C-alpha positions in Angstrom: 33.5 -58.9 44.9 37.2 -60.6 44.3 38.1 -58.2 41.9 38.2 -55.6 44.3 39.7 -57.3 47.0 42.7 -58.5 44.4 43.3 -55.0 43.9 43.1 -53.3 47.3 45.6 -56.5 48.5 48.1 -55.7 45.9 47.9 -51.4 46.8 48.6 -52.7 50.4 51.4 -54.8 49.2 52.9 -51.4 47.4 52.1 -49.2 50.6 53.8 -51.8 52.9 56.9 -52.0 50.6 57.4 -48.4 50.4 56.7 -47.8 53.9 58.9 -50.2 54.9 62.0 -48.4 53.6 61.2 -44.9 55.4 59.5 -46.2 58.6 62.7 -46.5 60.6 64.0 -43.2 59.4 60.8 -41.8 60.5 60.4 -43.3 63.8 63.7 -42.3 64.9 64.5 -39.1 63.1 61.7 -37.6 62.9 58.9 -39.2 64.5 56.3 -36.5 63.6 56.7 -37.5 60.0 55.9 -41.4 61.2 52.5 -40.2 62.8 52.0 -37.9 59.4 52.5 -40.8 57.3 49.8 -42.6 59.1 47.1 -39.9 59.1 47.9 -38.9 55.3 48.0 -42.5 54.4 44.4 -43.0 56.1 43.0 -40.5 54.0 44.3 -42.0 50.8 42.9 -45.1 51.3 39.3 -43.6 52.0 40.1 -41.3 49.1 40.9 -44.0 46.6 37.4 -45.6 47.3 35.8 -42.8 45.2 38.5 -43.0 42.3 35.6 -43.8 39.8 33.6 -41.2 40.8 36.0 -38.2 40.8 39.0 -40.2 38.9 41.4 -37.2 37.9 41.0 -35.2 41.4 41.2 -38.7 43.2 44.5 -39.6 41.1 46.2 -35.9 41.9 45.3 -36.0 45.7 46.4 -39.3 46.2 49.8 -38.7 44.4 50.6 -35.6 46.1 49.8 -37.4 49.5 52.2 -40.0 48.7 54.8 -37.1 49.2 54.8 -37.3 52.8 53.0 -40.8 53.0 54.5 -44.2 51.8 51.2 -45.9 52.9 49.5 -43.5 50.2 51.8 -44.9 47.5 49.5 -47.8 47.2 46.0 -45.8 46.8 48.1 -43.5 44.3 48.9 -46.1 42.1 45.6 -47.8 42.2 44.1 -44.3 41.4 46.3 -43.6 38.7 45.8 -46.8 36.8 42.2 -46.3 37.3 42.6 -43.0 35.4 44.4 -44.4 32.5 41.6 -47.3 32.0 39.6 -44.2 30.8 42.4 -43.5 28.3 41.8 -39.6 28.0 45.4 -38.8 26.8 45.5 -35.2 28.4 44.4 -36.7 31.8 47.2 -39.5 31.7 50.0 -37.1 30.8 49.3 -35.0 33.7 49.1 -37.6 36.0 52.1 -39.2 34.8 54.3 -35.5 35.2 52.7 -34.9 38.4 53.7 -38.2 39.8 56.9 -38.3 38.5 57.7 -35.0 40.1 55.8 -36.1 43.6 57.9 -39.3 43.4 61.6 -37.4 43.2 59.9 -35.0 45.9 59.5 -38.1 47.9 63.0 -39.4 47.5 64.1 -35.8 48.8 61.9 -35.3 51.7 61.8 -38.8 53.3 64.6 -40.2 55.3 66.3 -42.9 53.3 68.8 -45.8 54.3 71.1 -45.1 51.7 71.2 -42.4 48.8 71.5 -43.2 45.1 72.1 -41.0 42.5 69.4 -38.5 41.4 69.5 -40.2 37.7 69.0 -43.5 39.1 66.2 -42.3 41.1 64.6 -40.3 38.3 65.1 -43.5 35.9 63.4 -45.7 38.4 60.6 -43.5 38.8 59.8 -42.5 35.3 60.0 -46.3 34.5 57.6 -47.1 37.4 55.3 -44.5 36.5 55.4 -45.2 32.6 54.7 -49.1 33.6 51.5 -48.2 36.0 49.8 -45.7 33.5 50.6 -48.6 30.8 49.1 -50.8 32.6 46.1 -48.9 33.3 45.8 -48.0 29.5 45.9 -52.1 28.8 43.0 -52.7 31.0 40.8 -49.8 29.6 41.6 -51.1 25.9 40.9 -54.7 27.1 37.3 -53.6 29.0 36.7 -51.6 25.5 37.5 -54.8 23.7 35.3 -56.9 26.0 32.5 -54.7 25.8 32.2 -54.3 22.2 32.7 -58.2 21.6 29.7 -58.3 24.3 27.6 -55.8 22.1 28.5 -57.2 19.2 27.2 -60.3 20.4 24.0 -58.7 21.9 22.6 -57.4 18.7 23.7 -59.8 16.6 21.3 -62.4 19.0 18.5 -59.6 18.8 19.2 -59.2 15.0 18.9 -63.0 15.1 15.6 -62.9 16.7 14.2 -60.5 14.7 15.1 -62.3 11.1 13.9 -65.6 13.0 10.6 -63.6 13.8 10.1 -62.2 10.2 11.0 -65.2 8.8 8.2 -66.9 10.7 5.8 -64.1 9.7 6.9 -64.3 6.3 6.2 -68.4 5.9 2.9 -67.8 7.8 1.9 -65.1 5.2 3.2 -67.3 2.4 1.1 -70.4 3.7 -2.0 -68.1 3.9 -1.6 -67.1 0.6 -0.9 -70.4 -1.0 -3.8 -71.9 1.1 -6.2 -69.5 -0.2 -4.9 -69.5 -3.9 -4.6 -73.5 -3.9 -8.4 -74.3 -2.3 -10.3 -71.1 -3.2 -11.1 -72.5 -6.7 -11.7 -76.2 -5.3 -13.7 -75.2 -2.8 -15.9 -72.8 -5.0 -16.6 -76.0 -7.5 -17.8 -78.3 -4.6 -19.8 -75.6 -3.3 -21.6 -75.0 -6.7 -22.0 -78.8 -7.3 -23.6 -79.1 -3.7 -25.8 -76.4 -4.3 -27.0 -77.6 -7.5 -27.8 -81.0 -5.7 -29.8 -79.1 -3.2 -31.7 -77.0 -5.8 -32.1 -79.3 -8.8 -35.3 -81.7 -8.4 -35.2 -83.4 -12.3 -31.6 -85.1 -11.5 -31.9 -88.6 -12.4 -29.9 -91.2 -10.3 -26.9 -91.0 -12.9 -26.6 -87.4 -12.8 -26.7 -87.3 -9.1 -24.2 -89.9 -9.0 -22.0 -88.0 -11.4 -22.3 -84.7 -9.6 -21.6 -86.6 -5.8 -18.4 -87.9 -8.1 -17.3 -84.9 -9.1 -18.2 -83.3 -5.6 -15.5 -86.0 -4.1 -12.7 -85.6 -6.9 -12.7 -81.7 -5.8 -12.7 -82.4 -2.6 -10.1 -85.3 -2.6 -7.8 -82.5 -4.8 -8.3 -79.7 -2.4 -7.2 -82.3 0.4 -4.2 -83.3 -1.8 -3.3 -79.5 -2.6 -3.6 -78.7 1.2 -1.4 -81.7 2.0 1.1 -80.3 -0.7 0.8 -76.3 0.9 1.5 -78.0 4.2 4.8 -79.3 2.7 6.8 -76.5 4.3 6.8 -79.2 6.8 10.3 -80.2 6.0 12.6 -83.7 5.6 14.4 -83.8 8.8 17.6 -84.7 6.8 17.7 -82.5 3.7 15.9 -79.6 5.1 14.0 -79.5 1.7 10.3 -79.0 1.3 8.6 -82.8 1.2 5.9 -81.4 -1.7 5.0 -77.8 -2.5 2.3 -76.4 -5.5 4.7 -75.0 -7.9 1.8 -74.4 -11.0 3.4 -72.5 -13.8 2.3 -70.9 -16.9 2.4 -74.4 -18.4 -0.5 -75.6 -16.1 -2.3 -72.6 -17.3 -4.4 -74.9 -20.1 -5.0 -77.5 -17.7 -6.8 -74.9 -15.1 -8.8 -73.6 -17.9 -10.1 -76.5 -19.0 -10.8 -77.9 -15.5 -13.0 -74.9 -15.3 -14.8 -75.5 -18.4 -15.5 -79.1 -17.6 -17.5 -78.0 -14.4 -19.5 -75.6 -16.1 -17.7 -72.3 -16.8 -17.5 -70.7 -20.1 -14.0 -69.2 -20.4 -12.6 -67.7 -23.6 -8.9 -67.5 -23.4 -6.5 -65.5 -25.5 -2.5 -65.0 -25.6 0.4 -63.4 -27.3 3.1 -64.7 -25.2 3.9 -67.6 -27.7 6.2 -70.3 -26.3 5.9 -70.6 -22.6 9.1 -72.3 -22.2 10.9 -68.9 -22.2 8.7 -67.5 -19.6 10.8 -67.6 -16.0 8.9 -69.9 -13.6 8.1 -67.2 -10.8 6.3 -65.3 -13.2 4.6 -67.8 -15.0 3.8 -69.0 -11.2 2.1 -65.6 -10.9 0.2 -65.3 -14.0 -1.5 -68.8 -12.8 -2.4 -67.6 -9.6 -3.9 -64.1 -11.0 -6.0 -66.6 -13.5 -7.1 -69.0 -10.9 -8.5 -66.4 -8.6 -10.2 -64.3 -11.3 -12.0 -67.6 -12.4 -12.8 -68.4 -8.6 -14.2 -64.6 -7.9 -16.1 -65.3 -11.3 -17.5 -68.6 -10.1 -18.7 -67.1 -6.8 -20.1 -63.9 -7.7 -21.2 -64.4 -11.5 -21.8 -68.0 -11.7 -22.7 -69.2 -15.6 -21.4 -66.2 -17.1 -18.7 -65.8 -19.7 -15.3 -65.5 -18.5 -12.5 -63.6 -20.8 -8.7 -64.1 -20.0 -6.2 -62.4 -21.8 -2.4 -62.9 -21.2 0.0 -60.9 -23.1 3.2 -59.5 -23.0 7.0 -59.4 -23.9 10.5 -59.6 -21.9 11.1 -55.5 -22.3 7.3 -54.8 -21.8 6.5 -57.3 -18.8 3.7 -59.5 -18.7 -0.3 -58.4 -18.5 -3.2 -60.5 -17.1 -6.6 -59.6 -17.6 -9.6 -61.5 -16.3 -12.9 -60.2 -17.1 -16.4 -61.4 -16.2 -19.8 -59.9 -16.3 -21.2 -58.7 -12.9 -23.3 -61.0 -11.1 -27.1 -60.3 -10.1 -27.6 -62.9 -7.7 -25.1 -62.7 -4.1 -23.1 -65.7 -3.7 -23.8 -68.3 -0.7 -20.5 -69.4 -0.8 -18.6 -67.8 1.7 -15.2 -66.2 1.7 -12.8 -64.3 4.0 -12.8 -61.4 1.3 -8.7 -61.6 1.5 -8.3 -63.4 -1.9 -7.4 -60.2 -3.9 -5.4 -58.8 -0.8 -3.0 -61.5 -0.7 -2.9 -61.8 -4.5 -2.1 -57.8 -4.9 0.8 -58.7 -2.1 1.9 -61.5 -4.4 1.8 -59.4 -7.4 4.0 -56.6 -5.2 6.8 -59.3 -3.7 7.5 -60.2 -7.6 8.0 -56.2 -8.5 4.5 -56.0 -10.2 1.4 -54.7 -9.2 -2.7 -55.4 -9.4 -5.8 -53.7 -10.0 -9.6 -54.6 -9.9 -12.8 -52.9 -10.2 -16.1 -52.3 -12.0 -15.9 -51.3 -15.7 -19.4 -50.8 -16.8 -20.9 -54.0 -16.9 -18.0 -56.0 -16.5 -15.6 -56.6 -13.2 -11.9 -56.4 -14.6 -8.8 -58.1 -12.7 -5.7 -56.6 -14.3 -2.6 -57.7 -13.4 1.0 -56.4 -14.6 4.2 -58.5 -13.5 8.0 -57.7 -14.8 9.0 -60.6 -17.1 12.0 -61.7 -14.6 9.9 -61.5 -11.9 
């Protein structure tokens, strides 16, 4: 509201100043011009209220009315400034030319208290006209700049929200993959040993204690690894992960030994040679593929022999194959069926691929990832 009031207030001052210079002459010498000035001024003040809807017609109308009405000079200036804010050059030039011609006509038609040289009136009118239009262009440029900055700020805020949402979604997906990869193997071992205790009636007390101790160890290890997965809870000061499971290819022998200790028959062969040269990210993906293969074999084909083959070169990439015979009995160990889906996503994120299916009497899990994944 105040932005409109000060504009109309300034226009009223301009009208008062211009009209005061000719009002006395109109009243005493040409009284009809006095009343015409008031009437046309009222028309100009009404018309200027529509300057934003019809900027060019309103500007030209008020400029023409200002030839016969000093009171119309304020609305004509306001309409000219409003037109110039749009920064359409041909409209600005047209308005400036018409304004200069009408200003000169005003000097000739209206009674003046003194006469100035023609060139002086022309110079003053040209300077005033240019100043009005230049001010309008400045205001328009500033408005455009503010709009651009506001638009950039809104887009940056929207993009930040999108990035934050994507980061949260990616973090949830990462946690889900890690929880499945880390816990599924341990929980499968716990389920198998607990199932053995439920069906075996020939176990001695020491054997039962050993099995119970094994279940406890696997459960404790699962809890420890779950706590590590939830290491996404970051340190308040450094922002670093408190504890995060980061197995690599070097940890693969420990995984295989652990599987053998819990009754699995695993044959392992590799042509990678020294694992030190294998990038950590690629090694971690290899570890997860083998871990998922062992978990699936323990669930769906307990007691069968599992064949694990790892090979590759920096040029050809890394091939991981886990094979086991198809099981005859349906496992009672629950599963969400999302392990291979999450593992496929993990491999694709590293630029590789994962394939699985039946090959005769064998179930084959085959993954490939680039060496520098």
